[in-house]
N, C-alpha and C positions, 0 to 999 in steps of 0.2 A: 540561534540568535533571535529568530522571530518569536519563539516561545518566551524567551527571557524578556524581550521588550514588551510583549503583550501582558505578561504577568506584572511587570514593573509599572506599566502605564495605564492599566485598566483594572476594573473589578469584575468579578463573576457576574454574568448577565449583561455586561456592557456590549455595545455594538462596535465591532472593529471593521473599518472600511479599507479596502485595498483597491484603488482605482486602476492599477496596472498589475493585476493579480498573477499574470504569467501562468505557471503551472499550479498555482493554488496553495503554496506552502503556508502563507499567512492565514488563509481561510482554514486549512487543516489545523494549524496550531491554535486558532481561535476556538474551534470546536473542541479540541482536546482540552483546552484550558477553560471550558465552560463559558465561552463568550459567543455572541452571535456574529458570524463572519459574513460579510457582504463583499463581493468582488466583481469586477468587470474587466474585460480586456477586449480590444479591437480584433486581436488575433483569434480566429475561430479554432485553430488547433489548440492554442493555450486554453481556451474556454472548455474544449472537449476534455483535455487532460485534467483540468481542475474539477470538472464535473465528475469525472470518473473517480478521482481521489476523494471526493467529498460525499458521494452518494452511498448511504448506508446499505449494507447487505444483511438481509435477515439470516440469522444463524441457522434456521431450519433449512432455508434454501441452499446455503453454503454446504451444510452437512449432506444434503441430498446430492448435490453436484459432486462432492468429494467421493461419495459412495459410488456414483456412476462412473467417475474417473477411474477408481480402483478396479471396478468390473471391466471397463474397457481396456485398462492396462493389462490385466490378467489375460484377456482374450487375445490381444494383439501380440503379446510376447509368448504365446503358447506355453504358459506355465513357467517361463524362465525369467519372471520379473526380478527376482532377487539377483540372479546372475547379471542382468543388465544394469541394475542399480549399483552393484559392486563395480562393474566395469566402468560405468560413468563416473562414480566417485573416484576411482583410481586415476582416470584421465583428468578430472578436474583438479585433483590435488597433486598431480605429478610434479609440478614446479612450485609448490607452495611450501613455505616454512612456517611451522607452528611453534609457538612458544607458550610456556606456562606463565600465568599472571602472578 
C-alpha cells in the first residue's frame, strides 16, 4: 500500500516525509521507488529498526561475510553441513502444505 501511494502521489526524485515512521516501511518504499525518504520517530527502537532497514550494504562486504559464514558453518558442523540443512528443512516443512500456482 505504501508503495502504491508513493507512486501515485509523487514523482521520482520527490521528497517523501513520514513524521511517525515506525519501522521505516514508507522510507524503504520511497527509496525503492526512487524518492528521497525522510522519517522521524520518538521511539528509539523504531528508529533503530528503520535505520537497519534503510542502510545500504556494500555487495563486496556482503559477499565476504557470506563466504566467512560458509567456512564457519563447515567447521562447526564437522563436514555434516548438508545433513543438517536437510534435517532443518524437513523440520521446517513438516506441517506445511505446498500447492502449485
